[in-house]
N, C-alpha and C positions, 0 to 999 in steps of 0.2 A: 763325232758331231763337228761340223765345220760351217762357219758363216763368214763369208768374205764378199765385199761388194764395193763398187765405186758409185757414189751418188751422182746422178745427173744434175746439171745446174737447175733445170726445170723442177726436178723432184725435190731438191733441197729447198728451193724457193716456195714450193707448194707447202712443204712441211712447216718451215719457220714463219712464213707470212700468213698462211691461211689455216691449216688444219691443226697444228699443235696449239696455237692460241685458242682455237675453238674447243679442243679437247680439255684444255686447262680450265675452261669455264665450269666444267662439270666435276672435276676432281684433280688432285695433285699427282695421282699415279695412273698408269694405264698398263694394260697387258698387250704385248706386241707378239703377233703370230706371223711367222714368216714361212713361206713355202716356195716351191720352185716357180710358181706362176703368179702368186698373189701375196700381198702384205696387208695385214689387218692391224689396226689400233683399236683395242676393245676396252670398254669400261663397263663393268657390271656393278652390282650393289656393293662389291668389295672395294670399289674405287670411288663411288659417287653416293649421293644421298637418296638414290633410288632410280635415277635415270639410267637407261641402258644405251650405250653409245657404241657404234661400230663405224669405223672409217676404212673403206676397202680401196686398195690401189692395185692395178696390174704391176707386176714386178718391174716391167720395162719402163713404167712411168717414173719410178723412183731411182732405179739402178741401171747402169750400163750392163746390158745382157752379156756382153763379152767377158765381163769380170765377175758376174754374180754367181756365187756358189752357196747353196743352202742344202746341207746334207745331214741326215740323221738316220737312226735305225727305225724311226716311226714315220714312215711315208715321207721322209725328207722334210718333216715339219720341225720347227724350232720355235719355242715360245718362252717368254720371261716377262717379269714386271719391272717397270722403270719409272723414275720420276719425270713427269712431263717437263717441268721447269728446267731440269738439267739438260735434257735433249734440246730444248728450245734455245738455251743459252749457248750450247756448243755450236749449233747450226747458225745462229745469229752471228756469233763470233767469227765463224768461217767466212760468212758473207761480208762482214765488216773489214776483214783483212784481204779481201779480193782473192781468196783462194781459188786456184784454177782447178784443183782436184781435191775431193774429199773422199778418202777411203775409209771403210768401216769394216771392223772384224770383231768376232767374239773371241775373247781371250781370258786366260786365267792369270792372276797376279798374286804374288806373295805379299800379304799384309800382316801387320802385327795385331794379334788378338788381344782380348781384354786383360789377360794375365801375362802379356808380353810374348806369348808363344806365336810362332809363324803360322799363318793360315792361308789357304788357297781360296781366293774369291773370284767370282766371275765379273767381267767388265765388258762393256761395249766400247771398243777403242776407236777413236776418230783421229785420222791423220789428215790435216788440212795443209796442202802444199801450194805455195805461190811462187812468184818469180824469185823472191829473196827470203821466203819464210817457210818453215816447216813446223807446224804446231801439232803436238800430240795431246789429246785429252781423253782420259778414261772415265766413262760414266758407270758408276756401280749399278748392277742389276741384281735381281733375285737369281737364285739357282735356276738353271733351265728346267722347264716343266717336265714331269714324268709322263709316260705314255697315257696314264689314266687322266692326268690333268690336261694333256693335249686334247684328248677325246672330248672332255667336258667343254673346253674352250672352243673347239670347232663347232660343237652344238650351240654354244652361246652366241657365236657370231652370226648364226642363221636365225636367231630368235627374231620374230617379226617379219621374216622374209617371205612368209607364205600366207599372208592375209588374203582372204577371198576377194576383197575389194579395197581400193584406195581412192581417195580424193586428192587431186593435185592442188595444193594451197597457193601456188605461185600467183595466179591471177588475183587472189584475195589476200595476199600476204600482208600488205600494209594495213588493210582493214582488220585482219586478225590480230596483228600486233597492237593496234589502237584499242580494240575491244578488250584484249587481255589486260592492258594497262588500266583501263577504266574499271574492270571487274575486280582487279586486285585491291582497289580502294574499298570494296564492299565486303569481300570475304577472301579467305585463303584458298578455298576449294571451289571447284566448279564442275558441273556435268558437261562433258563433251560428247556430242553425238554426231555420227556419220551416217548419212542417208545415201542410198544407191541412186537416188534421183539427182545427186550432185550438190546437195546442201550440207553444210556443216553448222551445227548449233552449239552455242555456249550459254550455259544458264547457271546463275548464282541464286541460291534461295536461302534466306535466313528467316528467323521468326518474325522479322519486321519488314522485310523487303524481298522481292523477287525481280531479278533483272536478267534479261536474256538478249541474245543477238543471233541472227541468222546470216550466213554468207551463202549466196545462191549461185547456182549454175557453174559449179566447179567441174573440171574434167574428171571423169571416172575411169579408173584403170583396173583390170583390163576392160576393154569396151564391152565385152560380153557380160560384165557385172552390172552394167547400167540398166536400171529399171525405169522405163518411160512411165510417167504418170504416178511415180512413187510419191510425189509431192503435189497435193491438191491445192493450187494457188487460190482457189476460191475460199479456202478456210483460213482462219487466223493462224499465225505461225505456231502457237502452242498446240493447236489441234492438228496441224500438219505433222508436227513431230510425234505427238501421241499416236496418231494413226499409223505412221511409219514404223514406230517401235512395236505396235501391236501386230502389224501384218508381216513383220520380219524383214522389212526393207531398210531398217536402220538399227544401229546398235549404239549403246551409250556406256560411258565409263566416267568415274569421278577422278579428277586430276588436281594436283597442286598447281595453282596458277603461277607460282614463282618458277616451277620446273618447266611449265609450258612456255613461259616468257623467255626462259633461257634457251630452250630449243629453237624457238622462232628467231631469236636474235643471232643465231649462228649463221643465218643466211647472209648477214652483212659481211662476214669474212669469207665464206666459202662460195658465195654467188652461185647457188645451184640452179640447174635448168628445171628441176622439179623439187617440190617439197611434198612428199607423199604422206598422207594421213590414212593409216590402215584401220580396218574395223576388226 
């Protein structure tokens, strides 16, 4: 097993300025999956309070392809768990010292065990080199995943990637964030519905109050999933939703509003071209 790479300046900045702070909002740890062509940062229920997070990068986005080596016996895939805060601190530190080059490698170090005995532990070693500095920082990681664990993680990264239809929330993102903030004052949980006619619905219902909102005319992907006339505008919003659910052009789930608010807030750091809501 071998992992060795040089971070590009753009890749390092993407991680410490945008994506690692976003990932840290959901949990203190993440699972890192590296392959010859792609790098994934993944959080499952093992790392969060229920939200599933996957950040995918082309290897050349993060690393200099001339120096990138990722080799293992299992399809050249390597995975481990690490603390997000430690990764963030190391990369921020390298940026603060104006490091020209940040090399990364997987290494084993001898450490002292609980009973004083020497133990071999895995680390992700960062070497930040500048004009007059050379700083080495070792980030402790879990043992590299087994073949069975890698297979499970590869399946986890693709969860949610095959929804038959998506709405792009970007045109209504500000409205969605404002709606969620208002609904949080009413209840912790809401019904979220996606309609193939391009509408998203949020509804909170308690014993004493029912409050809902509709965001209309959102782009539908793929375009073949769009159903013209799925939303009858002549009807009240509640009837539009009920009819769409009954005829199969809409689906609904119940979500925790604090989790939904956290997901929507990530757009402030990552500035996505799309925010896809799948059914």
